[in-house]
Structure formats: C-alpha cells, structure tokens
DSSP file (Angstrom, degrees, kcal/mol; ACC not computed):
  #  RESIDUE AA STRUCTURE BP1 BP2  ACC     N-H-->O    O-->H-N    N-H-->O    O-->H-N    TCO  KAPPA ALPHA  PHI   PSI    X-CA   Y-CA   Z-CA
    1    1 A M              0   0    0      0, 0.0     2,-0.5     0, 0.0    91,-0.2   0.000 360.0 360.0 360.0 140.6    3.0    7.4  -14.6
    2    2 A K  B     -A   91   0A   0     89,-2.5    89,-1.2    91,-0.0     2,-0.5  -0.962 360.0-148.7-117.4 128.0    4.8    4.1  -14.5
    3    3 A I        -     0   0    0     -2,-0.5     2,-0.1    87,-0.2    87,-0.1  -0.838  24.6-119.4 -97.4 128.2    2.9    0.9  -15.2
    4    4 A K        -     0   0    0     -2,-0.5     3,-0.1    85,-0.1     2,-0.1  -0.388  32.5-105.8 -67.0 138.1    4.2   -2.2  -13.3
    5    5 A K        -     0   0    0      1,-0.1     2,-0.2    -2,-0.1    -1,-0.1  -0.370  43.9 -95.7 -63.4 140.2    5.5   -4.9  -15.5
    6    6 A D        +     0   0    0      1,-0.2    -1,-0.1    -3,-0.1     4,-0.0  -0.384  48.0 167.2 -62.1 126.6    3.2   -8.0  -15.7
    7    7 A T        +     0   0    0     -2,-0.2    -1,-0.2    -3,-0.1     3,-0.1   0.329  42.4 104.5-119.3   2.5    4.2  -10.6  -13.1
    8    8 A H  S    S-     0   0    0      1,-0.2    37,-0.2    37,-0.2     3,-0.1  -0.279  88.1 -63.7 -82.1 172.8    1.1  -12.7  -13.3
    9    9 A A    >   -     0   0    0     35,-0.4     3,-2.2     1,-0.1    -1,-0.2  -0.219  68.5 -90.5 -57.0 141.6    0.9  -16.1  -15.0
   10   10 A I  T 3  S+     0   0    0      1,-0.3    -1,-0.1    -3,-0.1     3,-0.1  -0.279 110.1   6.7 -59.3 130.3    1.4  -15.8  -18.8
   11   11 A G  T 3  S+     0   0    0      1,-0.2     2,-0.5    -3,-0.1    -1,-0.3   0.470 104.3 116.1  78.8   1.3   -1.9  -15.3  -20.6
   12   12 A K    <   -     0   0    0     -3,-2.2    -1,-0.2    32,-0.1    34,-0.1  -0.887  61.0-133.8-109.7 133.8   -3.9  -14.9  -17.4
   13   13 A S        -     0   0    0     -2,-0.5    -4,-0.1     1,-0.1    -3,-0.0  -0.554  33.2 -99.6 -80.0 144.9   -5.6  -11.7  -16.4
   14   14 A P        -     0   0    0      0, 0.0    67,-2.5     0, 0.0     2,-0.3  -0.220  42.3-138.2 -58.7 157.6   -5.1  -10.3  -12.9
   15   15 A K  E     -BC  43  80B   0     28,-2.6    28,-3.1    65,-0.3     2,-0.5  -0.854   8.0-142.1-121.6 154.5   -8.0  -11.1  -10.5
   16   16 A V  E     -BC  42  79B   0     63,-2.8    63,-2.5    -2,-0.3     2,-0.5  -0.979  19.5-159.6-113.8 128.3   -9.9   -9.2   -7.8
   17   17 A V  E     -BC  41  78B   0     24,-2.8    24,-2.5    -2,-0.5     2,-0.4  -0.931   6.9-167.0-114.1 128.4  -10.9  -11.3   -4.8
   18   18 A F  E     -BC  40  77B   0     59,-2.8    59,-2.4    -2,-0.5     2,-0.5  -0.910  13.8-162.4-116.7 141.3  -13.7  -10.2   -2.5
   19   19 A L  E     -B   39   0B   0     20,-2.8    20,-2.0    -2,-0.4    57,-0.1  -0.986  28.8-129.7-116.3 117.5  -14.7  -11.4    1.0
   20   20 A K        -     0   0    0     -2,-0.5    55,-0.1    55,-0.5    20,-0.0  -0.403  23.4-115.4 -68.6 138.7  -18.3  -10.3    1.8
   21   21 A G        -     0   0    0     -2,-0.1     2,-0.4     1,-0.0    16,-0.2  -0.279  26.3-136.9 -68.1 160.2  -18.7   -8.6    5.1
   22   22 A K  E     -E   36   0C   0     14,-2.2    13,-3.0     2,-0.0    14,-1.8  -0.981  14.6-166.0-127.0 131.9  -20.9  -10.3    7.8
   23   23 A K  E     -E   34   0C   0     -2,-0.4     2,-0.4    11,-0.3    11,-0.2  -0.862   3.4-168.7-114.0 151.6  -23.5   -8.7   10.0
   24   24 A Q  E     -E   33   0C   0      9,-2.5     9,-2.8    -2,-0.3     2,-0.5  -1.000  24.1-120.6-140.7 138.3  -25.1  -10.1   13.1
   25   25 A F  E     -E   32   0C   0     -2,-0.4     2,-0.6     7,-0.2     7,-0.2  -0.673  23.5-158.8 -80.5 125.0  -28.0   -9.0   15.2
   26   26 A I  E  >> -E   31   0C   0      5,-2.6     5,-1.4    -2,-0.5     4,-1.4  -0.922   4.5-160.3-106.6 115.2  -27.1   -8.3   18.8
   27   27 A E  T  45S+     0   0    0     -2,-0.6    -1,-0.2     1,-0.2     3,-0.1   0.879  89.0  57.5 -64.8 -39.4  -30.1   -8.4   21.1
   28   28 A D  T  45S+     0   0    0      1,-0.2    -1,-0.2     2,-0.1    -2,-0.0   0.864 116.7  35.6 -60.1 -35.9  -28.5   -6.5   23.9
   29   29 A L  T  45S-     0   0    0     -3,-0.3    -1,-0.2     2,-0.2    -2,-0.2   0.616 101.9-136.8 -90.6 -14.7  -27.8   -3.6   21.5
   30   30 A D  T  <5S+     0   0    0     -4,-1.4     2,-0.3     1,-0.2    -3,-0.2   0.866  71.0  81.0  58.1  40.9  -31.1   -4.1   19.6
   31   31 A R  E   <S-E   26   0C   0     -5,-1.4    -5,-2.6    -7,-0.1     2,-0.3  -0.984  85.3 -88.8-161.6 167.4  -29.3   -3.6   16.3
   32   32 A E  E     -E   25   0C   0     -2,-0.3     2,-0.4    -7,-0.2    -7,-0.2  -0.654  38.9-165.4 -83.6 139.1  -27.2   -5.2   13.6
   33   33 A V  E     -E   24   0C   0     -9,-2.8    -9,-2.5    -2,-0.3     2,-0.5  -0.978  24.3-116.7-127.0 137.9  -23.4   -5.0   14.1
   34   34 A R  E     +E   23   0C   0     -2,-0.4   -11,-0.3   -11,-0.2     3,-0.1  -0.614  33.1 173.9 -73.7 122.9  -20.7   -5.7   11.5
   35   35 A V  E    S+     0   0C   0    -13,-3.0     2,-0.4    -2,-0.5   -12,-0.2   0.786  70.2  32.2 -99.7 -36.0  -18.7   -8.7   12.7
   36   36 A V  E    S-E   22   0C   0    -14,-1.8   -14,-2.2     3,-0.0    -1,-0.3  -0.990  82.1-134.3-125.7 124.5  -16.5   -9.2    9.6
   37   37 A K        -     0   0    0     -2,-0.4     2,-0.1   -16,-0.2   -18,-0.0  -0.496  29.2-104.7 -76.1 142.9  -15.4   -6.3    7.5
   38   38 A Q        -     0   0    0     -2,-0.2     2,-0.3   -17,-0.1   -18,-0.2  -0.458  43.4-167.1 -65.8 137.8  -15.7   -6.6    3.7
   39   39 A S  E     -B   19   0B   0    -20,-2.0   -20,-2.8    -2,-0.1     2,-0.3  -0.943  12.4-168.6-128.7 149.3  -12.2   -7.1    2.2
   40   40 A S  E     -B   18   0B   0     -2,-0.3     2,-0.3   -22,-0.2   -22,-0.2  -0.995   4.2-168.7-137.2 147.0  -10.9   -7.0   -1.4
   41   41 A Y  E     -B   17   0B   0    -24,-2.5   -24,-2.8    -2,-0.3     2,-0.6  -0.973  17.8-139.6-134.6 145.3   -7.6   -8.1   -2.8
   42   42 A F  E     -B   16   0B   0     -2,-0.3     2,-0.6   -26,-0.2   -26,-0.2  -0.940  22.2-164.4-105.7 118.5   -5.8   -7.5   -6.1
   43   43 A V  E     +B   15   0B   0    -28,-3.1   -28,-2.6    -2,-0.6    38,-0.1  -0.913  22.1 161.9-112.1 116.0   -4.1  -10.7   -7.2
   44   44 A E        +     0   0    0     -2,-0.6     2,-1.1   -30,-0.2   -35,-0.4   0.805  63.4  67.4 -97.5 -38.3   -1.5  -10.5  -10.0
   45   45 A D    >   +     0   0    0    -37,-0.2     3,-0.7     1,-0.2    -1,-0.2  -0.723  51.1 168.0 -92.9  97.9    0.5  -13.7   -9.6
   46   46 A L  T 3   +     0   0    0     -2,-1.1    17,-0.2     1,-0.2    -1,-0.2   0.412  65.1  79.1 -88.4   1.8   -1.9  -16.5  -10.5
   47   47 A A  T 3  S+     0   0    0      2,-0.1     2,-0.3    -3,-0.1    -1,-0.2   0.556  95.6  48.7 -84.7  -8.2    0.9  -19.1  -10.6
   48   48 A R  S <  S-     0   0    0     -3,-0.7   -39,-0.1    11,-0.1     2,-0.1  -0.879  95.0 -92.9-128.5 160.5    0.9  -19.4   -6.8
   49   49 A D        -     0   0    0     -2,-0.3     2,-0.5     1,-0.1     9,-0.2  -0.381  41.7-124.3 -65.4 150.8   -1.7  -19.9   -4.1
   50   50 A F  E     -F   57   0D   0      7,-2.6     7,-3.0    -4,-0.1     2,-0.4  -0.897  21.5-153.1-106.3 125.0   -3.0  -16.6   -2.6
   51   51 A H  E     +F   56   0D   0     -2,-0.5     2,-0.3     5,-0.2     5,-0.2  -0.824  20.5 164.6-101.8 130.6   -2.7  -16.2    1.2
   52   52 A T  E >   -F   55   0D   0      3,-2.2     3,-1.3    -2,-0.4   -11,-0.0  -0.815  53.4-103.3-128.6 173.3   -5.0  -14.0    3.3
   53   53 A K  T 3  S+     0   0    0     -2,-0.3     3,-0.1     1,-0.2    -2,-0.0   0.631 122.7  57.6 -72.5 -10.4   -5.7  -13.8    7.0
   54   54 A Y  T 3  S-     0   0    0      1,-0.4    20,-0.4    20,-0.0    18,-0.4   0.298 123.9 -77.2-100.2   7.9   -8.9  -15.7    6.3
   55   55 A G  E <   -F   52   0D   0     -3,-1.3    -3,-2.2    16,-0.1     2,-0.4  -0.712  56.6 -56.8 127.8-177.1   -7.1  -18.6    4.7
   56   56 A I  E     -F   51   0D   0     -2,-0.2    15,-1.4    -5,-0.2     2,-0.5  -0.873  35.6-152.8-108.0 132.4   -5.4  -19.8    1.5
   57   57 A I  E     -F   50   0D   0     -7,-3.0    -7,-2.6    -2,-0.4    13,-0.1  -0.918  25.8-122.1-104.0 126.0   -7.1  -19.7   -1.9
   58   58 A K     >  -     0   0    0     -2,-0.5     4,-1.9    11,-0.4     3,-0.3  -0.306  14.4-122.9 -68.4 149.2   -5.6  -22.3   -4.3
   59   59 A K  H  > S+     0   0    0      1,-0.2     4,-2.0     2,-0.2     5,-0.1   0.827 112.1  56.6 -62.7 -32.4   -4.2  -21.2   -7.6
   60   60 A T  H  > S+     0   0    0      1,-0.2     4,-1.6     2,-0.2    -1,-0.2   0.879 107.2  49.0 -67.1 -36.4   -6.6  -23.4   -9.6
   61   61 A D  H  > S+     0   0    0     -3,-0.3     4,-1.9     2,-0.2    -2,-0.2   0.876 109.4  52.8 -68.6 -37.6   -9.6  -21.7   -7.8
   62   62 A L  H  < S+     0   0    0     -4,-1.9    -2,-0.2     1,-0.2    -1,-0.2   0.907 109.0  49.6 -62.5 -41.5   -8.1  -18.3   -8.7
   63   63 A Q  H  < S+     0   0    0     -4,-2.0    -1,-0.2     1,-0.2    -2,-0.2   0.847 112.9  44.9 -70.5 -34.2   -7.8  -19.1  -12.3
   64   64 A K  H  < S-     0   0    0     -4,-1.6    -1,-0.2    -5,-0.1    -2,-0.2   0.811  95.3-165.6 -81.7 -28.3  -11.4  -20.5  -12.7
   65   65 A G     <  +     0   0    0     -4,-1.9    14,-0.2    -5,-0.1     2,-0.2  -0.219  39.7  93.9  78.2-168.6  -13.0  -17.6  -10.8
   66   66 A G  E    S-D   78   0B   0     12,-2.3    12,-3.0    -4,-0.1     2,-0.5  -0.496  92.8 -13.3  81.1-151.9  -16.5  -17.4   -9.4
   67   67 A R  E    S+D   77   0B   0     10,-0.2     2,-0.3    -2,-0.2    10,-0.2  -0.762  74.3 170.7 -89.1 127.4  -17.3  -18.4   -5.8
   68   68 A V  E     -D   76   0B   0      8,-2.6     8,-3.3    -2,-0.5     2,-0.4  -0.904  25.1-132.6-133.2 160.7  -14.4  -20.2   -4.1
   69   69 A Q  E     -D   75   0B   0     -2,-0.3   -11,-0.4     6,-0.2     6,-0.2  -0.921  15.3-135.9-116.6 142.6  -13.6  -21.4   -0.6
   70   70 A S    >   -     0   0    0      4,-2.5     3,-1.7    -2,-0.4   -13,-0.2  -0.279  38.8 -95.2 -81.4 176.5  -10.4  -21.0    1.2
   71   71 A D  T 3  S+     0   0    0    -15,-1.4   -16,-0.1     1,-0.3   -14,-0.1   0.691 127.0  57.3 -67.8 -16.4   -8.8  -23.8    3.3
   72   72 A S  T 3  S-     0   0    0    -18,-0.4    -1,-0.3   -16,-0.1   -17,-0.1   0.148 121.2-106.9 -99.9  19.0  -10.5  -22.3    6.4
   73   73 A E  S <  S+     0   0    0     -3,-1.7     2,-0.3     1,-0.2    -2,-0.1   0.620  71.3 144.1  70.0  15.9  -14.0  -22.6    4.7
   74   74 A K        -     0   0    0    -20,-0.4    -4,-2.5     1,-0.0     2,-0.5  -0.689  47.7-128.7 -82.9 140.5  -14.4  -18.8    4.1
   75   75 A E  E     - D   0  69B   0     -2,-0.3   -55,-0.5    -6,-0.2     2,-0.3  -0.798  28.9-178.4 -97.2 128.9  -16.2  -18.1    0.9
   76   76 A F  E     - D   0  68B   0     -8,-3.3    -8,-2.6    -2,-0.5     2,-0.5  -0.835  22.2-135.7-118.6 156.6  -14.7  -15.6   -1.6
   77   77 A S  E     -CD  18  67B   0    -59,-2.4   -59,-2.8    -2,-0.3     2,-0.5  -0.969  19.8-160.4-111.8 131.2  -15.8  -14.2   -4.9
   78   78 A V  E     +CD  17  66B   0    -12,-3.0   -12,-2.3    -2,-0.5     2,-0.3  -0.952  15.1 170.1-117.8 126.8  -13.1  -14.1   -7.7
   79   79 A F  E     -C   16   0B   0    -63,-2.5   -63,-2.8    -2,-0.5     2,-0.2  -0.907  40.2 -98.2-129.8 156.7  -13.5  -11.8  -10.7
   80   80 A D  E     -C   15   0B   0     -2,-0.3   -65,-0.3   -65,-0.2     2,-0.2  -0.523  51.7-104.6 -67.0 143.2  -11.3  -10.7  -13.6
   81   81 A A        -     0   0    0    -67,-2.5     2,-0.1    -2,-0.2    -1,-0.1  -0.522  33.4-142.0 -73.0 135.8   -9.8   -7.3  -12.9
   82   82 A F     >  -     0   0    0     -2,-0.2     4,-1.7     1,-0.1     3,-0.4  -0.405  30.8 -97.2 -87.2 171.5  -11.4   -4.4  -14.8
   83   83 A F  H  > S+     0   0    0      1,-0.2     4,-2.9     2,-0.2     5,-0.2   0.904 123.9  55.4 -55.6 -44.2   -9.4   -1.4  -16.2
   84   84 A I  H  > S+     0   0    0      1,-0.2     4,-1.9     2,-0.2    -1,-0.2   0.842 104.5  53.8 -63.3 -32.7  -10.3    0.7  -13.2
   85   85 A D  H  4 S+     0   0    0     -3,-0.4     4,-0.5     2,-0.2    -1,-0.2   0.907 113.3  42.6 -65.4 -41.4   -8.8   -1.9  -10.8
   86   86 A K  H >< S+     0   0    0     -4,-1.7     3,-1.0     1,-0.2     4,-0.3   0.887 111.0  55.9 -70.9 -39.4   -5.6   -1.8  -12.7
   87   87 A Y  H >< S+     0   0    0     -4,-2.9     3,-1.4     1,-0.3    -2,-0.2   0.877 101.5  57.2 -61.8 -39.4   -5.6    2.0  -13.0
   88   88 A R  T 3< S+     0   0    0     -4,-1.9    -1,-0.3     1,-0.3    -2,-0.2   0.715 104.6  54.0 -64.9 -20.0   -5.8    2.4   -9.2
   89   89 A R  T <  S+     0   0    0     -3,-1.0    -1,-0.3    -4,-0.5     2,-0.2   0.423  77.8 118.7 -96.2   0.4   -2.6    0.3   -8.9
   90   90 A I    <   -     0   0    0     -3,-1.4     2,-0.5    -4,-0.3   -87,-0.2  -0.492  65.6-127.8 -68.5 131.4   -0.4    2.4  -11.2
   91   91 A K  B     -A    2   0A   0    -89,-1.2   -89,-2.5    -2,-0.2     2,-0.7  -0.689  18.4-149.7 -81.0 127.9    2.5    3.9   -9.4
   92   92 A R        -     0   0    0     -2,-0.5     2,-0.1   -91,-0.2     3,-0.1  -0.883  15.7-168.6-102.8 116.3    2.7    7.7   -9.9
   93   93 A L        -     0   0    0     -2,-0.7   -91,-0.0     1,-0.2     0, 0.0  -0.304  43.0 -55.7 -92.2 179.8    6.2    9.0   -9.8
   94   94 A A        -     0   0    0     -2,-0.1     2,-0.3     1,-0.1    -1,-0.2  -0.300  58.5-148.3 -58.4 138.4    7.4   12.6   -9.7
   95   95 A Q        -     0   0    0     -3,-0.1     2,-0.3   -94,-0.0    -1,-0.1  -0.792   4.8-129.9-110.0 151.8    6.0   14.7  -12.6
   96   96 A I        -     0   0    0     -2,-0.3     2,-0.6     1,-0.0     0, 0.0  -0.666  23.3-116.3 -94.8 157.2    7.6   17.6  -14.4
   97   97 A I        -     0   0    0     -2,-0.3     5,-0.1     2,-0.0     2,-0.0  -0.835  32.6-121.9 -93.0 125.1    5.8   20.9  -15.0
   98   98 A A    >>  -     0   0    0     -2,-0.6     3,-1.6     1,-0.1     4,-1.1  -0.345  18.4-119.8 -65.2 146.2    5.3   21.5  -18.7
   99   99 A L  H 3> S+     0   0    0      1,-0.3     4,-0.8     2,-0.2     3,-0.4   0.845 112.3  59.9 -56.3 -36.6    6.8   24.8  -19.9
  100  100 A K  H 34 S+     0   0    0      1,-0.2     4,-0.4     2,-0.1    -1,-0.3   0.747 108.0  46.0 -66.1 -21.8    3.4   26.1  -21.1
  101  101 A D  H <> S+     0   0    0     -3,-1.6     4,-2.2     2,-0.1    -1,-0.2   0.685  94.0  75.9 -93.2 -20.1    2.1   25.8  -17.4
  102  102 A I  H  X S+     0   0    0     -4,-1.1     4,-2.7    -3,-0.4     5,-0.2   0.909  93.1  51.7 -61.2 -44.4    5.0   27.4  -15.7
  103  103 A G  H  X S+     0   0    0     -4,-0.8     4,-2.3     1,-0.2    -1,-0.2   0.917 110.9  47.2 -59.2 -45.6    4.1   31.0  -16.6
  104  104 A L  H  > S+     0   0    0     -4,-0.4     4,-2.5     2,-0.2    -1,-0.2   0.901 112.5  49.8 -63.8 -42.0    0.5   30.6  -15.4
  105  105 A I  H  X S+     0   0    0     -4,-2.2     4,-2.2     1,-0.2     6,-0.3   0.929 111.8  47.8 -63.7 -45.3    1.7   29.1  -12.1
  106  106 A L  H  X>S+     0   0    0     -4,-2.7     4,-1.3     1,-0.2     5,-1.0   0.904 113.9  47.6 -62.2 -41.4    4.2   31.9  -11.5
  107  107 A E  H  <5S+     0   0    0     -4,-2.3    -2,-0.2    -5,-0.2    -1,-0.2   0.915 114.4  44.8 -67.5 -43.8    1.7   34.6  -12.3
  108  108 A K  H  <5S+     0   0    0     -4,-2.5    -1,-0.2     1,-0.2    -2,-0.2   0.831 118.1  42.6 -72.2 -32.8   -1.1   33.1  -10.1
  109  109 A T  H  <5S-     0   0    0     -4,-2.2    -1,-0.2    -5,-0.2    -2,-0.2   0.642 102.8-127.0 -90.1 -14.8    1.2   32.4   -7.1
  110  110 A G  T  <5 +     0   0    0     -4,-1.3     2,-0.3     1,-0.2    -3,-0.2   0.715  46.6 165.1  77.7  20.1    3.1   35.7   -7.2
  111  111 A V      < +     0   0    0     -5,-1.0    -1,-0.2    -6,-0.3     2,-0.2  -0.544  10.2 171.3 -72.5 131.6    6.5   34.0   -7.3
  112  112 A G    >   -     0   0    0     -2,-0.3     3,-1.3    -5,-0.0    -1,-0.0  -0.627  50.3 -80.6-129.6-171.2    9.2   36.4   -8.3
  113  113 A N  T 3  S+     0   0    0      1,-0.3    -2,-0.1    -2,-0.2     0, 0.0   0.665 128.2  46.9 -71.3 -15.2   13.0   36.6   -8.6
  114  114 A R  T 3  S+     0   0    0      2,-0.1    -1,-0.3     0, 0.0     2,-0.2   0.339  89.2 113.8-103.7   5.0   13.3   37.5   -4.8
  115  115 A S    <   -     0   0    0     -3,-1.3     2,-0.6     1,-0.0    -4,-0.1  -0.473  61.4-137.5 -79.2 147.2   10.9   34.7   -3.7
  116  116 A L        -     0   0    0     -2,-0.2     2,-0.5     2,-0.0    -2,-0.1  -0.929  21.1-165.3-103.7 119.5   12.1   31.7   -1.6
  117  117 A V        -     0   0    0     -2,-0.6     2,-0.5    -6,-0.0    -2,-0.0  -0.919   4.6-162.7-111.5 126.2   10.6   28.5   -2.8
  118  118 A V              0   0    0     -2,-0.5    -2,-0.0     1,-0.1     0, 0.0  -0.925 360.0 360.0-108.3 127.9   10.7   25.3   -0.7
  119  119 A E              0   0    0     -2,-0.5    -1,-0.1     0, 0.0    -2,-0.0   0.434 360.0 360.0 -94.5 360.0   10.1   22.0   -2.5
C-alpha cells in the first residue's frame, strides 16, 4: 500500500464535505422523490477554495468547518476527516505473494510444472 504524500495546508487536517440530499413530494406520483442526490467530497488542499458543481466553498470556511454555504447559496457540512476516510483513499499498488503462501496456493489450485498460467 502506498500512502499519498500530504499536500494539504501545513498543520491542517483533511476535511470531508457533505451536501445533504433533498427530497420533494410530487402530488402526481403521490410519493416523495429525491431531487438532489447526497454528495460527499474529500478535500486535502485547504490552502485553496474548493470547487463543486454546486458552487465554490471558500478556504476560510473549509478551515473553520461546521455548516458553510457555497457562493451559490447551497449549504454544506464540513468535518475533519476520520481515519476510515483517509484509509479509503490509499492507493493499493501491485502486491507480491509471500513465500509462505505460494505453496498453499499451488496445492489448492492444482498448478503444476505443465500448467499454463496467464497473469
């Protein structure tokens, strides 16, 4: 696993930004319909404004957190990123098979000296 080098503002923790989904009751259908889908964003660079399709969130608002509004009057919730948020963003590169596992894999799959293995 490779952990991406920190590119966010020095001393500042990455943030998670949420836009709450919106539902509206449609009388013709006699039910509630989702009009705006819930969205979440992972923001690492707190030194710049954050752009979404729902507007721009100022860097000062990102740093203070809580409920903030974009320039298009959409309300977002900004939180510090938890470990699980950071873990989900780890890039996983090719892994090697440990020597202790190779024997078991060969035995269970039936791979032999005449087998053709395609990677």
